[in-house]
PALOLUM-110687 format. One record per residue (C-alpha): residue in one letter; z, x, y. Coordinates in steps of 0.001 Angstrom, whole numbers, padded with zeros to 6 digits, always signed. Example, Ala and Ser with C-alpha at 12.3 -4.5 7.8 and 13.67 -1.06 7.14 Angstrom:
A+007800+012300-004500
S+007140+013670-001060
END
This chain:
M-020697-000661+007880
E-024440-000658+008363
T-026301-001500+005176
S-029892-001048+004091
K-032334-003191+002124
V-031977-000816-000810
A-029854-001978-003726
A-027945+000204-006198
V-028036-000329-009952
I-025399+001533-011980
L-026206+001930-015664
A-022935+001617-017581
A-023935+000001-020867
G-024495+002927-023235
T-022560+003636-026416
S-021956+007340-025619
S-021684+007893-029370
R-021822+011710-029222
F-019051+011820-026631
R-016835+009406-028562
A-017347+011320-031800
A-016273+014521-030085
A-013308+012832-028383
G-011921+011495-031666
E-009836+008424-032419
N-007528+008953-029455
G-010405+009183-027004
P-011397+006584-024408
A-013153+003329-025284
T-016303+004781-023769
K-017284+007954-021983
L-017523+006095-018693
T-013823+005238-018679
S-012830+008882-019198
D-010581+010306-016527
L-011789+012844-013984
N-009108+013916-011523
G-007277+010617-011795
K-010194+008184-011833
P-012579+006881-014488
L-016068+008370-014266
V-017744+005028-013679
R-015328+004123-010877
R-016236+007343-009060
V-019903+006407-009292
A-019257+002851-008099
E-017086+003936-005173
A-019742+006396-004016
A-022334+003627-004139
L-020076+001298-002163
R-019519+003966+000495
S-023280+004294+000898
H-025657+001983+002756
A-026955+000499-000502
R-026280-003201-001062
P-025699-004959-003313
V-024188-002637-005908
I-025007-003924-009381
V-023324-002649-012555
V-024990-003120-015939
T-022424-003245-018738
G-022879-003468-022478
Y-020886-001367-024931
A-017138-001555-024165
D-017871-004160-021506
A-014215-005117-020999
A-013064-001499-020640
V-015762-000728-018070
R-014920-003848-016072
D-011234-002954-016147
A-012059+000515-014810
L-013885-001133-011903
E-011300-003813-011157
G-010982-004791-007513
L-014319-003386-006359
P-016921-005697-004742
L-019572-005274-007413
N-022138-007523-009055
F-022009-007351-012849
V-024698-008085-015392
Y-024222-007809-019145
N-026916-006235-021301
D-026672-007750-024768
A-029454-005420-025937
F-027656-002195-024970
E-028123-000742-028454
T-031891-000599-027897
G-031519+002091-025234
M-031559+002668-021493
A-034737+000709-020761
S-033058-002620-021487
S-030268-001803-019028
I-032719-000874-016294
K-034546-004162-016866
R-031321-006210-016695
G-030154-004449-013563
M-033454-004568-011708
A-033784-008274-012489
K-030643-008811-010383
V-031961-006925-007347
P-032426-009446-004499
A-035962-010484-003598
E-035562-009124-000073
A-034671-005617-001295
T-037275-002952-000577
G-036089-000705-003394
A-033241+000228-005686
L-031285+003344-006538
I-030805+003783-010274
L-027477+005533-010819
L-026099+006860-014085
G-022489+006029-014851
D-021807+009520-016208
M-022771+011397-013031
P-019480+011165-011093
L-020055+013876-008493
V-023006+012318-006649
S-021703+011444-003194
S-022514+008636-000810
D-024077+011248+001480
V-026651+012051-001191
L-027368+008363-001714
D-027785+007793+002015
H-030073+010834+002228
L-032340+009296-000408
I-032296+005940+001381
A-033091+007528+004753
T-035924+009537+003216
F-037370+006373+001709
E-037034+004320+004869
A-038806+007050+006848
D-041927+006518+004709
M-041822+003303+002731
N-045332+003885+001431
V-043892+006170-001232
K-043138+004570-004575
A-040066+006642-005361
V-037686+009233-003960
V-035931+011747-006180
P-033345+014422-005279
V-034233+018048-005944
Y-031682+020840-006255
A-032838+024461-006607
G-036272+023297-007656
Q-034985+020882-010306
R-035345+017128-010091
G-032140+015185-010589
N-030622+011724-010313
P-030358+009114-008988
A-033925+008058-008359
L-034808+005510-005694
I-037493+003137-006925
A-039577+001207-004402
R-040413-002445-004980
A-044006-001436-005656
L-042758+000084-008922
F-040700-002905-010035
P-043533-004291-012207
A-043549-000994-014126
V-039930-001634-015126
E-041050-004436-017424
K-043151-001973-019403
L-040185+000230-020280
S-038812+000198-023812
G-036365+002119-025962
D-034212+004920-024599
V-036467+005534-021611
G-035109+005765-018088
A-036217+006307-014539
R-038233+009380-015484
A-040895+007086-016933
L-041012+005187-013652
L-041507+008424-011750
T-044403+009216-014057
A-045863+005804-013262
A-045530+006574-009544
G-047797+009595-009937
S-048192+011519-006694
D-046342+008848-004692
V-042944+010436-005375
H-041111+012097-002496
E-038832+014977-003450
A-035742+015038-001235
E-034069+018441-001129
V-030290+018436-001555
T-027755+021254-001441
T-025459+020001-004211
S-025759+020480-007958
A-024114+017055-008421
V-027580+015530-008878
I-028125+017551-012065
F-024572+017380-013443
D-023600+014783-016002
V-020653+014443-018346
D-022135+014789-021802
M-019101+015966-023812
P-015292+015779-023405
S-015094+019531-022864
V-016761+019079-019476
L-013648+017208-018315
D-011165+019826-019434
P-009231+021355-016521
END
């Protein structure tokens, strides 16, 4: 399959404490290993990334590292462990982006709890970026609302080092200013995340 020079970084290190509290003692080790139609959430995200033109696909683990890795067994992924996962999302973005190859022109930042984003959406963001690589970021927009994942150009990589706490790609988009391209999509998957167990109920 044809690949691009855009990498994918999947953030899968969070504690998902609210989800686990709601799920109770018999719940999954972490939200990301919860089942959705026969597959763990994080595996759905990883498989979509692998079906896209993004390479390599990097997974940042942290909390419940072993359980997340087990859920992704057999997939050709690059793993990096974030030992500072308790400090928030920024540390995971830093760990993941540090593993993006030097030749990459940008990176998609995917959230492990957004299992409905398809490879078609990812490829649409990549194609939009490659059509005008002067932009610093590309973000999907559904019904006027910005969603995820965001594609961050290499020009923004230095801004990653300034992130701290539970701050994600939104701060990078702010740093990009007017150099953000909004890519229209027709699916609400880019604004849907699994925040509580009730979302997974049939």
